C-alpha positions in Angstrom: 76.3 196.6 315.3 79.1 198.8 316.7 78.5 202.0 318.6 80.0 204.1 315.8 77.7 202.4 313.2 74.7 203.0 315.4 75.6 206.6 315.9 76.1 207.1 312.1 72.7 205.6 311.4 71.2 207.8 314.1 72.7 211.0 312.6 71.5 210.0 309.2 68.0 209.6 310.5 68.3 213.0 312.1 69.3 214.4 308.7 66.2 212.8 307.2 63.9 214.2 309.8 65.6 217.5 309.8 65.3 218.1 313.6 67.3 216.9 316.6 67.0 217.0 320.3 69.4 216.4 323.2 68.7 213.2 325.2 70.1 212.6 328.6 71.2 209.0 329.0 71.0 206.9 332.2 74.7 207.1 332.7 74.5 210.9 332.9 75.9 211.6 329.4 74.0 213.4 326.7 73.4 212.4 323.1 71.9 214.1 320.0 69.0 212.1 318.6 66.4 212.7 316.0 63.2 214.3 317.3 60.4 212.2 315.9 57.6 214.2 317.5 57.8 216.9 314.9 54.9 217.2 312.4 56.9 216.0 309.4 55.6 213.6 306.8 56.8 211.9 303.6 55.6 213.2 300.2 55.2 210.5 297.5 56.8 210.8 294.1 59.2 213.6 295.1 62.9 213.2 295.6 63.1 215.8 298.4 60.1 214.2 300.0 59.9 215.7 303.5 57.0 218.0 304.3 56.9 220.0 307.5 53.4 221.1 308.4 54.9 224.0 310.4 56.0 225.6 307.1 52.3 226.3 306.3 52.1 228.8 309.1 53.1 232.4 308.1 55.3 232.9 311.2 58.9 232.1 312.1 59.7 228.4 312.2 60.5 228.4 315.9 57.1 229.8 316.7 55.4 227.7 314.1 56.6 224.5 315.8 54.5 225.5 318.9 51.4 226.2 316.9 51.6 223.6 314.2 48.8 221.6 315.9 46.4 224.3 314.5 47.0 222.7 311.1 47.9 219.1 312.1 44.9 218.4 314.2 42.3 219.4 311.5 44.3 217.4 309.0 44.2 214.3 311.2 40.4 214.8 311.8 39.8 215.1 308.1 41.9 212.0 307.2 40.3 209.8 309.9 36.8 211.0 309.0 37.3 210.6 305.2 38.9 207.1 305.4 36.3 205.9 308.0 33.4 207.0 305.9 35.1 205.6 302.7 35.4 202.2 304.4 31.8 202.4 305.6 30.5 203.2 302.1 32.5 200.3 300.6 30.8 197.9 303.0 27.9 197.1 300.8 28.6 193.7 299.2 29.7 190.5 300.8 33.5 190.5 301.4 34.1 193.8 299.7 35.3 196.0 302.6 37.0 193.2 304.4 39.0 192.0 301.4 40.0 195.5 300.5 41.1 196.3 304.0 43.2 193.1 304.1 45.2 194.2 301.2 45.7 197.7 302.8 46.8 196.0 306.0 49.6 194.1 304.2 50.9 197.4 302.7 50.8 199.1 306.1 52.8 196.2 307.6 55.5 196.7 305.0 55.7 200.4 305.6 55.9 199.8 309.3 58.8 197.4 308.9 60.9 199.6 306.6 60.2 202.7 308.7 61.4 201.0 311.9 64.5 199.7 310.2 67.3 202.3 310.1 69.1 200.7 307.2 66.0 200.2 305.1 64.7 203.7 305.9 68.0 205.3 304.9 68.2 203.3 301.7 64.6 204.2 300.7 65.0 207.8 301.8 62.0 207.7 304.1 61.7 208.9 307.7 63.2 206.4 310.2 60.8 206.0 313.0 62.3 203.9 315.9 59.8 201.5 317.3 57.4 201.7 314.4 58.3 198.1 313.6 56.0 197.1 316.5 53.1 198.2 314.3 53.9 195.3 312.0 52.3 193.1 314.8 49.3 195.3 314.9 48.9 195.3 311.1 49.3 191.5 311.2 46.5 191.3 313.8 44.3 193.6 311.5 45.0 191.3 308.6 44.2 188.1 310.6 41.0 189.6 311.9 39.9 190.6 308.4 40.7 187.2 306.9 39.0 185.4 309.8 35.9 187.6 309.3 36.1 187.2 305.5 35.9 183.4 305.9 32.3 183.9 307.0 31.6 187.2 305.2 32.4 185.9 301.7 29.4 185.4 299.4 26.9 184.3 300.6 27.6 186.0 303.9 26.8 184.4 307.2 27.9 187.4 309.3 27.8 191.1 308.6 30.1 193.9 309.6 27.8 196.9 310.0 28.8 200.5 310.6 30.7 199.7 313.8 33.1 197.4 312.1 33.6 199.3 308.8 34.1 202.7 310.6 36.6 201.0 312.9 38.5 199.5 310.0 38.8 202.9 308.3 39.9 204.6 311.6 42.6 202.0 312.1 43.9 202.4 308.6 44.0 206.2 308.9 45.6 206.1 312.3 48.4 203.7 311.1 49.1 205.8 308.0 49.4 209.0 310.2 51.7 207.2 312.7 53.9 206.0 309.9 54.0 209.4 308.2 52.4 208.0 305.1 49.0 209.8 305.2 49.6 211.5 301.8 49.6 208.0 300.2 46.1 207.2 301.4 44.3 208.5 298.2 46.3 205.9 296.3 46.4 203.1 298.8 42.7 203.5 299.7 41.7 204.2 296.1 38.7 201.9 296.4 37.4 203.9 299.4 38.0 207.1 297.6 36.1 206.0 294.5 33.2 204.9 296.5 33.1 208.2 298.4 33.4 210.3 295.3 30.6 208.4 293.6 28.3 209.3 296.4 29.4 212.9 296.4 29.0 213.2 292.7 25.6 211.5 292.7 24.1 213.6 295.5 25.6 216.9 294.1 24.4 216.3 290.6 21.0 215.2 291.7 20.5 218.3 293.8 21.9 220.6 291.0 19.6 219.2 288.3 16.6 219.2 290.6 17.2 222.9 291.4 17.8 223.8 287.7 15.4 221.6 285.9 12.8 220.7 288.6 13.7 217.1 288.3 16.8 215.4 289.7 19.0 213.4 287.4 21.6 210.8 288.3 25.1 210.0 287.0 25.1 206.4 288.3 22.3 204.0 288.4 22.8 203.8 292.1 25.6 204.9 294.5 28.0 203.9 296.0 29.8 202.7 292.9 29.5 199.0 293.5 25.7 199.2 293.5 25.9 200.8 290.0 27.4 197.7 288.6 25.0 195.6 290.5 22.1 197.5 288.9 23.7 196.8 285.5 23.3 193.1 286.2 26.9 192.2 287.1 27.0 189.3 289.6 28.0 190.3 293.1 30.9 187.9 293.2 32.4 189.4 290.0 32.1 192.9 291.3 33.9 192.0 294.6 36.6 190.1 292.8 37.3 193.0 290.4 37.4 195.5 293.2 39.9 193.3 295.0 42.0 193.2 291.9 42.0 197.0 291.6 42.8 197.2 295.3 45.8 194.9 294.8 47.1 197.0 291.9 46.7 200.2 293.9 48.6 198.5 296.8 51.5 197.5 294.5 51.6 201.1 293.1 51.7 202.4 296.6 54.7 200.2 297.5 56.4 201.3 294.3 56.3 204.9 295.4 59.2 204.0 297.8 61.5 203.9 294.7 59.6 206.0 292.1 60.7 209.6 292.7 
């Protein structure tokens, strides 16, 4: 690639990010490059899909850039906590959390590759993040670890993950999504985690509400999280896991399609 082509791609990336900074090169010259440290993310399903967290602060943009961490840090804490707990709640049947996380790892690897490629990022109108292609290796390691564990964790399980493993899986997924500026896609990509979490929240809330109102707690599901509801209905464990995997794959495909559906 020629210097002019590289410069053109760099300027286009700057246009996507919407912010530039002056970089001093080793030969003493300066160059305008995109500033990728700004708190900007991609919004799915929208054509003008850049969202700057600094715009949520009711002050001038120049000052908001300095204080954007007041919004961004709580958002990161919420995302990591939510996804970690979702993965933890999903880890209730043999191979369920591991297989679901494997599918998510493949999607994150795809996002890491296209985000790190200037041409692909420009074509897909997403933020070009130089160096993010290295996360493909990390995502591949995550996938390999999950598949290796799944070999022994599939029904009937010989080894178990426990809270340490499931919370870590959720934390890794959340961290990668934030680094790739795709955190707003997590409700779709991690739809299984979200369903499991919502089932517990609805079950507990409704039980407490009915107990306070009627003196006896009632339940929406036979048991929560959601996979135990189907288990109580007599559905075989392997069928529940397989169907949840199928749903996870469909959600993963839908997540990838958001790159072109706007």
